[in-house]
N, C-alpha and C positions, 0 to 999 in steps of 0.2 A: 450372493456376493459377486461383484463384477470381475474380480481378479482372475478366476479360472477361465472365463470367456476371453478376457484380454490376453492372457498368457497363451491360450490356444491359438488365437488368430495371428499373433505376432510370431509365435514359435513356428507356426506353419509357414508364414510368409518369409521369415528371416532365418530359418534354420541354416546352420553352417554345413549341412550335408552336401556331398558332391552333386546331388541333383540340383539343388538351388545354385550352387557355385557355377554350374554349367548352364543355367537357364538363360533364356533369351534376354538380351539387354534391351532397355527401353526403345532404343532406336530401331530394333528389329521387331518390335511388337506392333500389332495392328491397333487401330484406333480404339476399339473396345477394351483391349488390354491396357492401353495407356490411360484410358479414362478410369479403369478400375484401380490402377496404381495411384492416380490422383485422388480418387475417393478414399483409398486406404490411407494415404498421407493425411487427408483431412481427419479421418477417424483417429489416427495416431495423435494428431494435434489436440483433438477434443479430449482424448484419453489422458494426454499429458497434463492438460489444464485441470481436469477433474481430479486426477491423482494428486497434483500439487495442492489443490484446495483442501484435500483431506489428509495428505501426508506431509505437507510443508513445501515451501518454496525451493528448498534444496534438492528435492526429489527429481532426478533426471532419468528415471527408468524408461519412459516412453520416448523421450527425446533421443536417448541412446539407440533405441530401436529404429527410430527414423534415420539417424545417421547411418546405421547399418544398412537400411534399405537403400539409401543413396549410394553407398559403397558397392553393394551387390549389383545394383542396376547399371552402374557405370553409364548413366544417361549422358546424352550430349548436353552442352551447357544450357541451352534453352529449356529443355525438358527438366533438367535438374532444378533450374530456377522455378519452374512451375510446381514441381513436387514440394519444394521448400515453401513456396507461397501458399499452397493448399494446407500444409501442416500449420503454418502461422495463422491462416484464416480459421481453421478448426480450433486452434488454441484460443484465439481471440473471441470466437463465438461462445465457446464453453465458459471461458473466464468471465465474460460479460453476463452470461445468463445464470451462472452459479457461483456467486462470490463467497458462499459459505458451504461447508461440508454438512449437508443435511440429507434427509430422505430423498428429496428431489435431485440433488447432485448424485447420489448413489444410483438412483434409477436411471439418470441420464448416462452415467458411466456404463451401466448394463446395456442400455440401448446402443450406445456407441460400440461396445464390445461385440454385440450381435451383428451389427453392420460390418464391422471390421473382420469378424470371423467369416462371414459369408463372402466377403471380398477376397480374403486370403484363400478360402477354399476354391473359389472360382479361378483365381490366379494359379493355384497349385495344379488345377486340372488342365491348364494351358501351357505348362512348362514344356520347353523344347529341350530335350536332353541330348547333349552331344555324346556321340558314341565314343567310348574310351578305346584307345588302341589295344590290340590283343597283347596279353602277357606272353613273353617268350615261351614257346612250347605249348601254349594253350590250345592251338589249333590241331595239335597232334592227338591222336586217339591212343590212350593207354591200352596196352595188351597184357 
């Protein structure tokens, strides 16, 4: 089933943990990281379309994750537009290729999930964690 893979890659990419909250914003990312973000947006679009095919038009699960991605990234306007365009392109490609929920659509969802999971893993390995300020007294050694 595709859902565990999908949940894994988005949870990893969009976790509300302090590590992700402090990760580099898109404008601070190198070209490879920006491309991985664009590829992840495409995978999310595909996943959104495939989930809607099987769960119904009202399902917004993966679209909500994409919204969260754009919120976390806080990308400049041009890159934010690129992220949204890639999501929409992935959605249109999957919707056009899989109009019904069948074995082929489920297999495509699994493949999209694997791609997304790999991208999220790679992005998680390139996080730049901002160092938190020390807590009062944390520098003192207890005797």
